[in-house]
C-alpha positions as semicolon CSV with decimal commas, in nm:
position;residue;x (nm);y (nm);z (nm)
1;M;9,759;8,762;9,532
2;C;9,387;8,821;9,576
3;R;9,135;8,575;9,707
4;I;8,801;8,555;9,530
5;R;8,501;8,379;9,673
6;V;8,312;8,169;9,417
7;G;8,008;8,016;9,582
8;S;8,142;7,845;9,894
9;D;8,494;7,807;9,749
10;T;8,780;8,054;9,773
11;V;9,027;8,069;9,486
12;S;9,348;8,265;9,444
13;D;9,375;8,502;9,152
14;P;9,726;8,642;9,105
15;V;9,650;8,832;8,784
16;S;9,299;8,971;8,745
17;D;9,312;9,239;9,011
18;T;9,654;9,377;9,075
19;V;9,704;9,736;9,180
20;S;9,953;9,776;8,897
21;D;9,657;9,756;8,659
22;P;9,487;10,096;8,699
23;G;9,261;10,024;8,402
24;S;9,093;9,730;8,570
25;D;8,797;9,793;8,797
26;T;8,762;9,429;8,904
27;V;8,696;9,384;9,275
28;C;8,858;9,084;9,449
29;D;8,608;9,037;9,729
30;P;8,255;9,069;9,587
31;D;8,110;9,102;9,939
32;Y;8,341;9,387;10,045
33;H;8,071;9,644;9,964
34;I;7,847;9,484;10,227
35;R;8,102;9,575;10,495
36;M;8,174;9,919;10,352
37;D;7,960;10,231;10,337
38;L;7,898;10,303;9,968
39;T;7,670;10,601;10,028
40;P;7,736;10,863;9,756
41;K;7,939;11,162;9,876
42;R;7,973;11,522;9,763
43;A;8,298;11,665;9,621
44;A;8,286;11,929;9,895
45;D;8,312;11,652;10,156
46;S;8,658;11,562;10,026
47;A;8,789;11,919;9,997
48;T;9,128;11,956;10,160
49;E;9,362;12,251;10,211
50;M;9,723;12,215;10,322
51;V;9,946;12,512;10,404
52;Q;10,311;12,523;10,494
53;V;10,598;12,769;10,477
54;V;10,877;12,699;10,229
55;L;11,197;12,654;10,429
56;P;11,559;12,654;10,304
57;N;11,581;12,273;10,327
58;D;11,288;12,255;10,077
59;A;11,469;12,470;9,822
60;N;11,719;12,450;9,539
61;P;12,034;12,672;9,528
62;L;11,829;12,951;9,365
63;G;11,602;12,978;9,669
64;F;11,291;12,821;9,512
65;I;11,105;12,511;9,632
66;L;11,220;12,187;9,469
67;G;10,984;12,040;9,208
68;G;11,009;11,702;9,379
69;T;10,896;11,856;9,707
70;V;10,594;12,008;9,532
71;M;10,513;11,669;9,374
72;H;10,538;11,501;9,715
73;L;10,298;11,754;9,869
74;I;10,058;11,719;9,574
75;D;10,049;11,343;9,631
76;I;9,976;11,390;10,001
77;A;9,701;11,651;9,942
78;G;9,542;11,428;9,679
79;A;9,558;11,123;9,902
80;I;9,393;11,307;10,191
81;A;9,100;11,415;9,972
82;C;9,061;11,060;9,842
83;H;9,080;10,913;10,193
84;R;8,803;11,150;10,300
85;H;8,587;11,022;10,016
86;T;8,662;10,649;10,039
87;R;8,774;10,585;10,399
88;T;8,994;10,305;10,260
89;R;9,360;10,234;10,196
90;L;9,476;10,396;9,872
91;V;9,766;10,387;9,632
92;T;9,862;10,642;9,369
93;A;9,807;10,498;9,020
94;A;9,871;10,797;8,793
95;V;9,956;11,165;8,778
96;D;9,828;11,356;8,476
97;D;9,942;11,688;8,339
98;L;10,158;11,841;8,611
99;Q;10,311;12,174;8,511
100;F;10,508;12,423;8,717
101;L;10,378;12,767;8,614
102;H;10,561;12,988;8,867
103;P;10,834;12,931;9,126
104;I;10,768;12,953;9,500
105;K;11,034;13,134;9,705
106;V;11,179;13,039;10,041
107;G;10,973;13,217;10,306
108;D;10,652;13,211;10,103
109;L;10,360;12,986;10,182
110;I;10,268;12,690;9,963
111;I;9,896;12,619;9,965
112;L;9,750;12,300;9,818
113;K;9,376;12,261;9,758
114;S;9,241;11,923;9,656
115;R;8,904;11,765;9,588
116;V;8,767;11,453;9,425
117;T;8,653;11,522;9,067
118;C;8,525;11,183;8,949
119;V;8,477;10,830;9,085
120;F;8,497;10,505;8,893
121;T;8,438;10,157;9,038
122;T;8,759;10,109;9,239
123;S;8,950;10,424;9,149
124;L;8,893;10,796;9,167
125;E;9,047;11,114;9,033
126;V;9,144;11,415;9,242
127;Q;9,239;11,766;9,133
128;V;9,514;11,943;9,325
129;D;9,575;12,315;9,278
130;V;9,895;12,462;9,419
131;F;9,929;12,829;9,512
132;S;10,206;13,048;9,644
133;E;10,131;13,323;9,892
134;E;10,380;13,597;9,966
135;T;10,394;13,622;10,344
136;L;10,443;14,001;10,355
137;T;10,188;14,108;10,092
138;G;9,938;13,820;10,089
139;R;9,963;13,809;9,708
140;R;9,851;13,465;9,594
141;R;9,886;13,296;9,256
142;R;9,836;12,948;9,119
143;T;10,167;12,776;9,053
144;S;10,056;12,424;8,955
145;R;9,757;12,203;8,887
146;A;9,765;11,825;8,879
147;F;9,516;11,545;8,836
148;L;9,594;11,221;9,018
149;T;9,425;10,883;9,011
150;F;9,415;10,672;9,325
151;V;9,305;10,310;9,359
152;A;9,129;10,185;9,673
153;I;9,266;9,860;9,814
154;D;9,207;9,627;10,106
155;S;9,467;9,491;10,346
156;D;9,565;9,223;10,091
157;G;9,627;9,479;9,818
158;C;9,310;9,389;9,627
159;R;9,095;9,658;9,474
160;V;8,779;9,757;9,659
161;Q;8,474;9,945;9,540
162;V;8,451;10,313;9,636
163;P;8,146;10,528;9,711
164;P;7,999;10,713;9,412
165;L;8,038;11,089;9,375
166;L;7,726;11,306;9,397
167;V;7,751;11,545;9,103
168;E;7,533;11,838;9,207
169;T;7,619;12,128;8,974
170;E;7,685;12,181;8,605
171;E;8,045;12,271;8,692
172;E;8,092;11,942;8,880
173;R;7,935;11,755;8,585
174;R;8,175;11,925;8,341
175;V;8,477;11,848;8,562
176;C;8,369;11,482;8,594
177;E;8,325;11,450;8,216
178;E;8,676;11,593;8,167
179;A;8,807;11,340;8,421
180;Q;8,643;11,057;8,229
181;A;8,810;11,180;7,908
182;R;9,149;11,191;8,085
183;R;9,093;10,837;8,209
184;E;9,012;10,712;7,859
185;Q;9,330;10,876;7,722
186;R;9,539;10,732;8,007
187;L;9,403;10,381;7,945
188;R;9,472;10,414;7,569
189;R;9,832;10,520;7,644
190;R;9,869;10,224;7,877
191;I;9,750;9,981;7,607
192;L;9,999;10,132;7,360
193;A;10,280;10,111;7,616
194;D;10,202;9,743;7,680
195;D;10,236;9,658;7,308
């Protein structure tokens, strides 16, 4: 339950701003932005790279990394990039378009690169690219790409506003426009699912 200040009164609002509503950009505490730095940030400031070796306990009987392990690492890489941008608590709200293009073998490296692509009022999208790197040859190839949406929350679980994204290049502008289109599609699907 979120608390909203209206004038000098505080009222409880159990419905209007729940984290389970990723389409809502309502902020519970209208003064939260006063306590938080909302200076726009560059996508490069959120860039994150994670690297780890694929071990046998990460693999299926065929000797390839488990899809669930890859999804777990994607979520972590995405969250780190979003934390770097917002410096708030975050929850994962959605994962869009995750495909496994190539397997990653035991003994190879898994590399995850993430960066914020677009920011909304209380949520933001991050792109995570996954690569495999053969340890003996250095051959690298992209094995997955995912787009995740995270929602910024306070200690009570209420949404909080996040800093805007500085879009500095035409490429960043294109990526942000694509993110906005994905968000619109996701919200339309959610409305249809609620019916």
